Residue, then its C-alpha position, 0 to 999 in steps of 0.5 A: m678448511a678441509e676436514n678428513l671424514n672416516l666412514n666405516k662400513e659394517v658388513f655382515n656376511k650371508r649367514a650372520y646377515l640372515k641372523t641379525i636383520d629381519t626380512s619378514f614384512n612384519e611391519l606392513g601387517v601381513k600375517t601368515i594363514q597360520e596366524q589368521i586361522d588363530e585369530q578367527p574366534t571360535v564358535q563359542e568365542f562368537f557367541n559370547m561376542y553376540n550376546t555381548l553385542f545382542y542389544q547394539i546389533n540393528e533390528l531390522g536392515p539389509t546387513n549387520s542386523h538381527e533380521y540378516l542374521i534370521k534371514t541367512s541362518q534360514e537359508y543355511i537350514g532350509a526354513e524357507q520351505d516352513n516359512e512358506l507353508i506358514r504363508l500358505l496356512q495364513a492366507e487360508i485362515t484369512n480366507l476362511r474369515k472372510d467366509l465366516l464373517e459374509s456367513q454371519q452377515q447373511l445370518a443376521e440378514l435372514a433373522n431381520s427379515v424374517a422378524k419383519a415378515v412375521p407379526n407380533l403373536p399375541e402372548v398366548p395365556k397359560i391353561e393349567i392342564p389338570e395331572s389325570p390319574p395314573p391307569p389301573t396296574p393290571e394283575t399279573p398272573k402268579t407264574p411258578s417260581t424259577p429257581k433263584t440265580k446266582k447273585s451278582p457280586s458287590n461293587k466292594q467284592r468286584v474290586i477286591n477280585d479284580f485285585k486279586k486278579f490283576p495285581n499290578s494293573t493301573k487305576n484307570k485301567r481298574a476303573n474302566r474294567l469295572n466301570l467305576s470311580k477311581d476314588f472308590i476303588k482306592k477307597i476299597k484298597n485301603e480298607n482292605n490293605l490291597 
């Protein structure tokens, strides 16, 4: 019962071997550095993923939470200084509120003590005081007439003159300069096509 088995061995030379058989370790999951870099998400992809996962991320926690993202981002941009300033200002506000409350309590206590110290005073009846006649006006001596001075222009004329003198002026500046309301100036402007 002897059987003969023929064993055939296929042999490759070195060049054919490298072309035929893959000698890299792809099956073990080892990736090159370039492959790893290519697989990293871009900034835009990161924010797209963040927006997609936003409500699945825990609010609080030492890692993998919104709190963690805020803390690490603040450390990166140097927001700790602002937080310290905010904390100091909040402490100052708290102290000022305490001082205000103490002052209000002291004022209330003082008002109570004054109310207790002053007896109830009787109501004072109203006394009618008759009006006295106005004093006679003294006669003024006639003075020689003085030459008439030039009459000051009306507000309307002042507005017209101002438009001529300062054609590019703003409404606010014109109103301040003339000491007149903007509505009055607008009315004169429209009436005179200025």
